[in-house]
C-alpha positions in Angstrom: 111.9 44.8 196.0 112.1 40.1 195.3 115.8 39.7 195.7 115.8 38.5 192.6 115.2 41.7 191.0 117.4 43.8 193.9 120.4 41.7 192.8 120.0 42.8 189.7 119.7 46.3 190.4 122.5 45.7 192.7 124.9 44.6 189.9 123.6 46.5 187.2 125.6 49.4 190.2 128.8 47.5 190.0 128.5 48.0 186.5 128.0 51.5 185.9 131.1 51.7 188.9 127.8 53.0 191.2 127.4 52.7 194.8 123.1 53.1 196.1 122.3 52.5 198.7 118.5 51.6 200.5 115.2 52.5 197.9 114.3 55.8 197.5 109.8 54.9 199.2 108.3 57.6 196.8 107.3 59.0 192.9 104.5 60.3 194.5 104.7 64.8 195.4 104.4 65.8 199.0 101.5 66.4 200.1 102.7 70.5 200.2 102.0 73.6 198.1 100.4 72.4 194.8 102.3 74.2 192.3 105.1 72.3 194.3 103.7 69.0 194.4 103.1 69.8 189.8 107.6 70.2 189.7 108.2 67.1 191.6 106.1 65.3 189.8 107.0 66.8 186.5 111.1 65.8 187.5 109.8 62.2 188.4 108.2 61.6 185.2 108.7 58.7 184.2 106.9 57.1 180.5 106.6 55.1 177.5 105.4 56.9 174.7 102.2 55.1 172.7 99.9 56.4 170.1 97.2 55.1 172.0 96.1 55.1 175.8 97.3 51.1 177.4 94.2 50.2 178.6 94.4 46.7 178.5 94.5 44.8 181.6 97.1 43.0 181.8 98.7 45.8 179.4 98.6 48.9 181.7 99.6 46.3 184.2 103.0 45.6 183.1 103.7 49.6 182.2 102.8 49.9 186.4 104.9 47.2 186.9 107.5 48.7 185.1 107.7 51.7 187.6 106.3 54.4 184.6 104.4 56.6 186.3 103.4 59.1 183.3 101.6 58.2 180.0 101.4 60.3 176.2 97.7 60.8 175.6 97.2 62.7 172.2 94.3 64.7 170.8 93.8 62.9 168.1 93.5 59.1 167.3 93.3 57.5 163.5 93.6 61.5 162.1 90.0 62.3 164.2 90.0 64.7 167.0 88.8 62.4 170.4 85.4 62.9 171.3 84.4 65.2 174.9 83.0 60.9 175.9 86.6 59.0 174.7 88.3 63.0 176.6 86.6 61.9 179.9 86.8 58.5 179.4 91.0 58.3 179.1 91.5 60.8 181.8 89.8 59.1 184.0 91.6 55.5 183.2 94.3 57.3 183.8 93.6 58.5 187.2 92.3 55.5 188.6 95.9 53.9 187.9 97.4 56.3 190.0 99.2 58.1 186.6 99.8 61.0 185.1 99.0 62.5 181.3 101.5 64.5 179.1 99.3 65.5 176.1 100.7 66.2 172.8 99.1 68.1 170.7 100.4 68.4 167.4 98.9 72.2 165.7 102.2 72.3 163.0 102.8 70.3 159.6 105.9 69.1 158.4 106.9 71.7 156.0 109.7 68.6 154.4 111.9 72.1 153.7 115.5 71.7 154.8 119.3 74.0 156.0 121.9 73.6 154.8 123.2 71.7 157.1 121.1 68.7 157.2 120.4 68.3 153.5 122.7 65.9 153.1 121.7 63.3 155.3 118.0 64.7 155.0 116.4 61.8 152.6 118.3 59.3 154.5 116.9 59.6 158.0 113.0 60.6 157.5 112.8 56.9 155.6 113.7 55.9 159.4 112.6 58.3 161.0 109.1 57.8 162.8 107.9 61.2 165.0 106.6 61.9 168.9 103.5 62.4 167.0 102.1 62.4 163.8 101.5 65.3 162.2 98.9 67.7 161.2 97.7 67.7 158.2 97.7 71.9 158.2 98.7 74.6 160.7 95.9 73.9 163.4 93.7 77.3 164.6 93.5 79.2 167.4 90.5 77.9 168.1 91.2 74.6 167.5 93.5 74.5 170.4 92.0 77.0 172.9 89.0 74.6 172.6 91.0 71.3 172.8 92.9 72.4 175.8 90.4 73.5 177.2 88.4 70.2 177.2 91.2 68.4 178.3 92.2 71.2 181.2 87.7 70.6 182.4 88.3 66.5 182.4 92.2 66.5 183.0 93.1 69.7 185.5 94.4 67.4 188.3 96.5 65.1 186.3 97.4 66.4 183.2 101.4 68.3 183.5 102.0 69.3 180.7 101.4 69.9 176.4 103.7 69.7 173.8 102.5 71.5 170.2 105.7 70.5 168.5 105.5 66.3 166.8 109.5 66.2 166.0 112.5 67.9 166.5 112.1 71.7 165.9 115.5 71.5 163.3 113.6 69.1 161.2 109.8 70.4 161.3 111.2 73.9 161.3 109.0 76.1 163.5 109.8 79.6 163.4 110.7 80.5 166.7 107.7 83.5 166.5 105.1 80.1 165.8 105.9 78.5 169.0 106.2 82.0 170.7 102.3 82.8 170.2 101.8 78.7 171.0 103.3 79.1 174.5 101.3 82.2 174.9 97.4 80.6 173.8 98.2 78.0 176.1 99.2 79.7 179.0 96.5 81.6 178.9 94.0 78.9 178.6 95.5 76.1 180.7 98.4 78.4 183.0 99.3 75.8 185.1 100.1 73.1 182.3 103.9 73.0 181.2 104.7 73.1 177.7 107.5 71.1 176.5 110.1 71.9 173.8 111.3 69.6 171.3 115.2 69.1 170.0 117.2 66.1 168.1 119.4 64.8 166.4 118.8 67.9 163.9 119.5 70.1 166.4 123.0 68.5 166.6 125.4 70.6 163.8 122.6 73.3 163.2 124.0 77.0 162.7 123.6 80.1 164.8 121.6 81.1 161.8 119.7 78.2 162.6 119.5 77.7 166.2 118.5 81.6 166.3 115.4 80.8 163.8 114.5 78.1 165.8 115.9 77.3 169.5 114.2 80.1 172.2 114.0 79.4 176.2 111.8 81.6 176.4 109.3 79.6 173.6 108.6 76.7 176.3 109.3 75.8 179.9 110.3 72.6 179.7 112.3 70.5 176.8 112.1 67.7 175.8 116.0 65.9 173.9 115.9 63.1 171.2 117.9 60.3 171.5 117.3 58.0 168.9 121.2 56.9 168.5 121.3 53.7 166.8 117.5 55.0 164.4 119.3 58.2 163.3 123.0 58.7 165.3 124.6 58.7 161.9 123.3 62.4 161.6 125.4 63.7 164.2 128.0 61.7 161.3 128.5 58.3 164.1 127.6 55.2 162.4 126.3 52.9 165.2 126.8 48.7 164.7 126.5 46.3 167.4 126.9 43.6 164.2 130.2 45.0 163.4 131.2 46.6 166.5 134.9 45.7 168.7 133.1 47.4 171.9 128.6 48.1 170.9 129.2 49.1 174.7 131.9 51.4 174.8 131.0 52.7 171.6 127.2 53.4 172.9 128.6 55.4 176.0 130.5 57.6 173.8 127.7 58.3 171.8 125.4 58.7 174.6 128.5 61.2 175.7 129.3 63.2 172.8 125.5 63.7 171.8 124.7 65.4 174.9 127.9 67.7 175.9 126.4 68.7 172.8 123.2 69.5 173.0 124.6 71.0 176.7 126.7 73.3 174.8 124.1 74.7 172.1 120.6 73.9 174.2 120.7 72.9 178.0 123.1 75.1 179.1 120.3 78.4 177.7 118.0 77.6 179.8 116.6 79.5 182.6 117.1 78.1 186.1 114.0 76.2 186.9 113.4 74.7 183.1 113.9 71.5 183.0 115.4 69.0 180.2 113.6 65.8 179.6 115.7 63.0 177.5 113.2 60.9 175.6 115.5 58.1 174.3 115.6 55.6 171.9 113.4 52.0 172.8 112.3 50.9 168.6 113.4 49.6 166.0 111.7 49.0 162.7 110.7 45.4 161.3 112.8 46.0 158.8 115.4 47.3 160.9 118.9 44.9 160.5 120.5 43.3 163.7 123.3 46.4 164.3 120.1 48.7 164.0 117.9 47.4 166.7 118.4 48.0 170.5 120.1 45.3 172.1 119.6 45.0 176.6 122.4 47.0 177.3 121.6 49.8 175.1 118.5 51.0 176.4 120.1 50.5 179.8 123.6 52.7 178.8 120.7 55.9 177.0 118.8 55.5 179.9 121.4 54.9 182.9 124.2 57.5 181.7 121.8 59.5 179.9 119.7 60.8 182.9 122.8 60.9 185.0 124.4 62.6 182.1 121.5 65.1 182.2 121.6 65.5 186.2 125.1 66.6 185.4 124.7 69.5 184.0 123.4 72.4 186.0 120.4 73.7 186.6 118.8 69.5 185.9 120.4 68.6 189.3 117.2 67.1 191.0 116.4 65.9 187.3 114.8 62.3 187.3 112.2 62.8 184.4 113.4 60.3 181.4 111.1 59.0 178.5 110.9 56.2 176.4 109.7 55.9 172.6 107.9 54.1 172.3 105.8 51.6 174.3 103.8 50.1 171.6 105.4 50.0 167.3 102.5 48.0 166.4 100.8 49.5 163.9 103.5 51.4 162.5 105.1 48.4 161.4 107.9 48.5 164.6 108.3 46.9 168.1 109.4 49.4 171.6 108.8 47.8 174.4 105.3 46.1 174.4 106.8 43.6 171.7 110.4 43.2 173.5 110.2 41.5 177.1 113.5 42.5 176.9 113.9 45.5 176.3 110.8 45.8 178.6 112.4 44.4 181.1 115.3 46.7 180.9 113.5 49.6 181.5 111.9 48.1 184.2 115.7 47.3 186.2 116.7 51.1 185.0 113.0 53.0 186.5 114.2 50.9 189.6 117.5 51.6 189.8 116.9 55.1 189.7 114.2 55.8 192.3 116.9 52.7 194.3 120.0 56.0 193.7 118.2 58.6 194.1 118.2 58.6 198.0 122.3 57.7 197.8 122.9 61.0 196.3 119.8 63.5 199.4 117.3 64.0 196.4 114.1 64.6 198.7 111.3 67.4 197.9 
């Protein structure tokens, strides 16, 4: 780490009230049992989601320099299933760059229906909601799921960490727990080593017990993605953030992260069984038409990343969990901008990722 970068990390530590010591050198899993190694890599997963392979030389160099160690790849691109040759190319590319893969295989259509608790805000929210993946046009058949997971596993068994079937917050798309359990069983029958990820977000914040019973069951996944998009859709939780009019936008963001994750921990993370991870997905995107007060500042992204991940690790059973995902890498194809379009955000993500490595040894986490 350069002296300049080290000074940034130390300043960040002071800003957050922490005093990290020497950096942890390893991000790769230990050379031991493959399942233990796979788990270690999942616990240290750092990624920025993109709707395409980050394959240009200059772009992948920036991605790696920002300390990302995993990429998201999707089974579909431009509405079509990827060819076997394309899958082979993408997996080979990831392996050659020392990257692991999280596979998106969206299997569910967007129902368009809403529950009583979310109807009030649904229409406004969906207009500014870009999902983690594009919804399926219709519910995908078991045969297709088997064929496609087998194909990806044939080329990428050693680098694919897991798969997610839901394209968005389950409390928005309303995939029943029966369907989730079916997808989970199907995946583990085909690719038993892969982790299957569930997904919750802002629409679960005020979910009733009845809604939770319909859509959330820790036995229907291995690990859980928790979407947190404060400036994009935080109003669903009853908080309207706007840095342009706030007297203290930093404190507003800290309070949002604390309040939001406290509720998500109570409702969902506390129900996970030992060994299940909750992976925070933070907002690093905005729409081109977004007013300036709704566009994340670099400080917002830093607070989401550092304070958010620190909060997750404070939850019982999550102490070793240093995984974090950023949404989005490149928003140029969707009227948005992400890390790639904002060098200041990119620098922030790199600093946050380096700080996490820097602080790991401080708390004595080793494989």
